[in-house]
NUTORZA-281082 format. One record per residue (C-alpha): residue in three letters; x negated, y negated, z negated. Coordinates in pm, whole numbers, padded with zeros to 5 digits, always signed. Each point is the difference from the previous one (the first is absolute). Example, Ala and Ser with C-alpha at 12.3 -4.5 7.8 and 13.67 -1.06 7.14 Angstrom:
<nodes>
ala-01230+00450-00780ser-00137-00344+00066
</nodes>
This chain:
<nodes>
unk-09239+05161+09212unk+00092-00357-00020unk+00380+00105-00024unk-00076+00239-00279unk-00199-00275-00170unk+00305-00232+00023unk+00240+00259-00138unk-00212+00028-00305unk-00048-00336-00060unk+00390-00027+00048unk+00015+00299-00262unk-00187-00174-00202unk+00154-00355-00020unk+00352+00181-00010unk-00110+00219-00322unk-00187-00339-00146unk+00375-00177-00014unk+00118+00297-00153unk-00187-00020-00245unk+00045-00383-00050unk+00395+00061+00028unk-00012+00241-00254unk-00231-00167-00261unk+00226-00296+00060unk+00340+00146-00080unk-00132+00197-00272unk-00151-00350-00164unk+00335-00162+00083unk+00191+00347-00180unk-00218-00078-00317unk+00053-00383-00063unk+00354+00072+00109unk+00010+00210-00327unk-00179-00230-00161unk+00251-00228+00051unk+00302+00217-00076unk-00148+00096-00343unk-00073-00355-00080unk+00365-00081+00107unk+00142+00311-00226unk-00224-00097-00316unk+00124-00398+00047unk+00346+00110+00025unk-00014+00267-00306unk-00151-00311-00215unk+00239-00244+00113unk+00292+00256-00091unk-00152+00081-00316unk-00006-00335-00112unk+00358-00027+00078unk+00095+00234-00230unk-00240-00084-00227unk+00183-00344+00012unk+00361+00135-00010unk-00071+00230-00306unk-00139-00352-00195unk+00309-00166+00121unk+00270+00302-00132unk-00190-00021-00342unk+00006-00359-00032unk+00352+00019+00080unk+00046+00266-00262unk-00147-00213-00260unk+00223-00304+00132unk+00295+00187-00059unk-00104+00174-00343unk-00073-00384-00101unk+00329-00126+00127unk+00204+00263-00184unk-00130-00101-00313unk+00029-00376+00074unk+00361+00110+00064unk+00076+00194-00343unk-00133-00298-00198unk+00231-00227+00226unk+00256+00227-00080unk-00088+00033-00346unk-00025-00390-00067unk+00339-00039+00160unk+00158+00259-00261unk-00193-00204-00299unk+00143-00338+00129unk+00356+00134+00037unk+00012+00107-00337unk-00136-00290-00166unk+00228-00205+00221unk+00290+00288-00121unk-00121-00079-00350unk-00026-00415+00019unk+00361+00037+00181unk+00139+00224-00338unk-00160-00263-00199unk+00154-00282+00162unk+00348+00129-00018unk-00023+00125-00346unk-00136-00360-00104unk+00267-00150+00229unk+00290+00237-00208unk-00155-00108-00337unk+00003-00379+00105unk+00378+00043+00109unk+00089+00159-00341unk-00200-00252-00188unk+00206-00277+00194unk+00315+00186-00033unk-00051+00017-00404unk-00098-00384-00015unk+00313-00105+00153unk-00206-00173+00302unk+00167+00159+00250unk+00413+00090+00058unk+00084+00399-00009unk+00275+00167+00118unk+00067+00362-00040unk+00170+00314-00148unk+00023-00057-00372unk+00228+00034-00311unk+00213-00266-00221unk+00009+00053-00386unk+00273-00220-00179unk-00044-00023-00343unk+00330-00133-00185unk+00108-00095-00347unk+00159+00240-00197unk+00370+00086+00124unk+00102+00080-00388unk-00101-00220-00316unk+00084+00243-00346unk+00149-00212-00256unk-00247-00121-00194unk-00316+00058+00217unk-00207-00294+00065unk+00112-00084+00367unk-00427-00099+00045unk-00043+00381+00028unk+00210+00074+00253unk-00108-00293+00238unk-00311+00038+00286unk-00327-00133-00138unk-00291-00067+00183unk-00169+00315-00132unk+00232+00208+00160unk-00037-00172+00341unk-00377+00012-00047unk+00021+00363-00048unk+00199+00078+00363unk-00267-00261+00164unk-00293+00176-00115unk+00142+00337+00071unk+00044-00083+00317unk-00343-00183+00054unk-00167+00379-00125unk+00289+00150+00256unk-00196-00160+00265unk+00235-00260+00121unk-00100-00253+00248unk+00195-00293-00146unk+00200-00106-00251unk+00274-00236-00048unk+00236-00099-00303unk+00341-00144+00071unk-00194-00117+00317unk-00310-00159-00139unk-00286+00200+00140unk-00315+00102-00233unk-00323+00033-00017unk-00267+00143-00200unk-00064-00337-00191unk+00406-00019-00070unk+00147-00025-00346unk+00357+00059-00150unk+00150-00186-00285unk+00282+00005-00208unk+00158-00324-00133unk+00366+00112-00145unk+00229+00115+00261unk-00216-00023+00289unk-00362+00072+00079unk-00259-00165+00185unk-00188+00128+00311unk-00306-00233+00124unk+00169-00285-00212unk+00379+00073+00233unk+00287+00055-00236unk+00186+00313+00092unk+00294+00158-00197unk+00161+00355-00044unk+00097+00176+00191unk-00374+00051+00134unk-00014+00169+00341unk-00401+00160+00036unk-00093+00092+00360unk-00299+00158+00102unk-00120+00105+00358unk-00150+00355+00043unk+00082+00371+00024unk+00387-00012-00146unk-00055+00349-00133unk-00323-00035-00172unk+00156-00323-00154unk+00300+00176-00090unk-00202+00279-00204unk-00223-00217-00180unk+00280-00167-00174unk+00213+00330-00060unk-00215+00183-00150unk+00021+00162-00307unk-00026-00182-00309unk-00125-00295+00249unk+00101-00376+00077unk+00386+00088+00090unk+00044+00213-00319unk-00173-00277-00254unk+00214-00256+00151unk+00319+00220-00027unk-00054+00049-00350unk-00072-00336-00065unk+00347-00073+00092unk-00082-00163+00326unk+00212+00109+00343unk-00220+00128+00291unk+00092+00037+00332unk-00284+00141+00292unk+00117-00017+00322unk-00219+00078+00345unk+00021-00230+00299unk-00093+00002+00349unk-00141-00337+00066unk-00112-00235-00288unk-00179-00389+00121unk-00199-00171-00263unk-00133-00387+00063unk-00325-00084-00061unk-00039-00089-00378unk+00097-00367-00065unk-00318-00142-00053unk-00189+00087+00279unk+00319-00024+00252unk+00039-00357-00088
</nodes>
């Protein structure tokens, strides 16, 4: 009976121990499962937050890129407008310089050289008997007609017997000679003009033009093109 009682007591102890171990294992598993679920939930929230930050960053980058493209387009437009302004200013400056240089040439302020023509006016070679000799010599009006026609035809510079003319020059007749700005000069009169030779010659040779008028008045007129002519400044400005 004593042995049997010990067996029963040992069996009860082992049963209780097994129950305690089983209960402890279950509690441990429940705690482990709960911790695992909490970890997974925390990890999911963290990844979700990262994805949201990435999306926000991508949206911000897209907005910044759009603004950058707009600014670049505005800069290109401003650069083009600035280039157009500079080009227009350059053209205006170039035209202004050309006008100034042309005025200086016409006014006789600077020396001029270039191609052009030479017009020689000479008294009539033949004087009919009984005619007035004064009607067959070169007068200031003949010279003035040639000079006016040359300037109208865009001559850059004109001189009479080497005397450079300006827009204020005057020609007077004093007996057998003429005065060019007070400088006496006698026939033959050589009028040189710098400019386009074809244009200047054509303006004088036109039918019924200056040359025909002078020839009809008994004046001998010779016109020739020259590849190079040099004219000094107007006397009063060159010293």
